[in-house]
N, C-alpha and C positions, 0 to 999 in steps of 0.2 A: 154734667150736661150743660151746654150753653145754648141759649135761645138767641137767634140772629133775626133782627127785624130789618126788612128792606123797604125803603121809601122809593117812590118813583118806579114802581115795579113794571109799568107798561112801557118804559122807555128803552132805548137801545141797550144800555148797560144794565138797567134794572131787570129786563127780561132774561138776560144771560145769567145774572145772579140768581134769579128765581128758579132756574133750571138745574142748578148745581145740587147734587145729592150729597148730603152730609153723612159723616161717619160718627161713630162713638155715641150715638143717641142724640146728637145735637139736632136742633129743630130750627126751621126757617119759617118766619111769618112774613107773608108777602102783602104789601100795602100799596095799592094804587092811590091816586089822588082822592077818590071817594072815601077810602078807608082812613087815609091820613093826609091831610092837607097842611103842608108845613107853613103856609101863610096864615093859618088859623091856629092860634095858641090853644084854644079849647080842644080842637081836633087832635093836636099833639098830646095834650094831657090825657084825653080819653084813650088814645091808642097805647100810651105808655102804661096807664093804669090797667087796661084790659089785658095786655099781652105780657107786661113785666119782662122785657127783654134784657139780656146781659149786654148786648151790643147792637147798635144801629148802624147800618150802612146807608148813608144818605146819597142815593142816586137821583133824587128829585132835583131838577134844575130847569131853568129857562135857557135853552141852548140855541135859539135862533139868533145868530150873530147879527145879521142885518136887521131882522125884526126888532131887536132890542133898541136900535136907534130911534124907532118910532114908538116903541112900547117901553120906554125907560122905566116908568113907574112899576109895570108888571115885572120886568127883569129884576129890579132891585127888591121887589116884594118877595120874590122867590129866592133869588141867589144870595141876597144880603140879609134882609130882615128875617125871612123864613129860616135860613140856615142858622141865624143867630138865636131865634126862638127855640129851634130844635136843640141847639147846643146847650142853651141854658137849662132846658128841661132835663136833658141827659146828665149834665154836670151836677145838678141839684139832686137827681135821683140815683146817682151812683152808676150810671149806664155809660159804657164806652161808646165812642162815636168814631166812625170812619167816614170821612168826607171826601168827595171828589171835586177837584178844581181843574184849572186849565192853564195852558201855555199863554193864553191871552192876557194874563196878568202882567206880562212883560211887553215892553215897547217894540222889541224885535230889532233893535238898532246895533246889536253887537254881532260879531262873526265867530264866536266860539260857543260851545255848548253851555246852556244856562244851568248853573248849579242852584241848589236851593237857597244859598245865601245871597244870590243876586237880588238887587233891589227892584221890586215890582214897579212898573210905571205904565199902567194900562192906557191905551189910546182911545178905546171905544166904550160904549155903555156896557156891553156884555162883560168885557174884561174888568171894568171898574166894579161892576156888581159882584163878580166872583171874588175879587180882591177884598171888597168890604165884607163878604161872607167869611173869608179866611180870618180876617182880623176879629170878627165877632166871635168866631169859634175859639180863637186863642185867648180872648178876654174871658169867655165863659169858663174855660178850663184852667185858667191861670191859678186859681185857688182851690180847684176841685181836689178833694182828699181821697175819694173812693173810685175815681174813674179817670180815663185818659182819652185823648183825641189824636187821631192820625189824619193828616191831610195828604192826599195823593194828587199831584198835578199830572195831567195826561194831555197829549196832543194828537190831533188828526185821527180821532177814533172812527173806526169803520167796522162793518160786519158783513157777513155773507147773506144778510137779509135786511129788510127795512129801508129807511131813507138815510143814505149817507153817500159819500163821494164815490165809493166803489160801485154801489148799485146804480148811481146816476150815470157813471161812465159806461157801465154795461148796457144800460137802457139807451143812452144817446149813441153809443158805438154801434148798436144794432140798427140805427136809423139809416145808415149809409151816407150820412152827411159829414162834411169836413168839420172838425172840432178844433176850436182854439182853446188851448189849455195853458194856464199860467206857469211860467218857467223861471220865475225870479223870486219865489218864496220858498224858504227852506224849513223843513220840519222832519218828523218821523212818523210815517203811517203806522198806526197801532191798532190791533184787532181787539174788539170788545171782549171776546170770549176768554182769552188768556189773562187779560186784565181783571176780569170778574173772578177768575179762579184765584188770582193772587189776593184780591181783597177778601175773599172768603177764607183763605188760609189764615190771614191775620185776624179775622173775626173769630175763628175757632181757636187760634193760639196767639193771644195777645203778647206773649213773651217772645214771639218770633222777631218782632221789630220794635225798636225804641219809638215811643209815641212822639212824633214830630212831623214836619213837612218832608215829603219824599217826592222824587220825580220818577215816574214810570214811563218807559218807552223802549224803543227798539234801536238797533244800531243804524246809523244813517250819517248825515241827513240825506234827504231827497227833495225834489221839487214836485209840485202837483203833476207836472208833465211826466216826470220819471215814474210817478205812481201810476198814472193812467196807462202809460206804455206797458208797464209790467202787468197790469190787469188785462189789457188786450192780448198780450203775448201768452198769458196763462190760459186764456179762453180761446186762443188761436183765432182771434178776430182781426181782420184786415180793416184798419181804420185810418183815415187821413187825419192824423193828429198833428196840429200845427202849434209849435211853441209860441207863446206871446208874453208880453210884459204885463205887470199889474195895471199899469196905466191904460193898457188896451182893453182891460176888462174891469171897468169901474164898478164898485159896489158901495152901498150906503155906509158900511162900516170899514174902517181901515184895518187891513190884515197885517200882522207882524211880518216883516221881510225875512226875519230869521227867528225861529222859535224852537230850535232843537234843544230838547231837554236832556241833560246828561244822565244816561241810564246806569252808569257804573256804580255810584255810591249805594244805591238800593240793591243792585244785584250782588255787590260785594258783601253787603250786610247779610244777605240771604245765602251766601256761599254758592252763587250761581253765575252763569255767564249770560249777558244779554243776547237776545236773538236778533239776527239781522232782519230788517223789515221785509226784504224780498223772500227770505226763508219763511217768515211768518205768513206772509201773503199766500205763498204757495200751499202752505199747510191749511190755512183757513178757508181759502176759496176752493 
């Protein structure tokens, strides 16, 4: 039997992880911020001592990309310092760690799929904080003798509920107003549910994948405009969607112009084929 502890259980990814039913007598421990605050080392120690998990899936994160520009200290406290504290406790206690990172660790200035060996060069606070978190995890587990760490980078995460791009488009599309949607940023829309299922597979069977950094995603790439049009088409919504440039839709944080993560190495390691983003969208929505 393996005990899997989930942090950030109230978030988009954490809530999907929390709903997965395990087999073989494995147990899930669901921890929201009140039960386990990764910015508080004492909270981490208490949770690990109380639950004694075999593996932790860290879905706790500060994910407000624009908000991070104004709340840099908080973003780093969660994504960098907090992730590092959690990693050190896990490594010292012989607990495996599965951590979720982001495409924002890359600058987005290339025009071919990002592989895991590409050099990170984040341009904003959010990406920088996540990159610092990755490095802290790698340092913590560099000499760990009884446990391992997996880092999964993912991009453009959405769900059929909650606050995300897909739900925002459905809400705005129903307003009847014309919508300007960015058409010069490329990535891969990725559903939270299937990603959660893969993370839980690794948590239950650590021999499934080598402990290292992996890129999870769908076949693409696509632009936000492509993504929005596919959402509207699926729901048979007539929306006046107007493609625009990034410059026409300024935001506090700079978005990568190209952040398509290469999905093939991970899928090949699992003996599977990556799913096209449109097929996944159709299935999820």
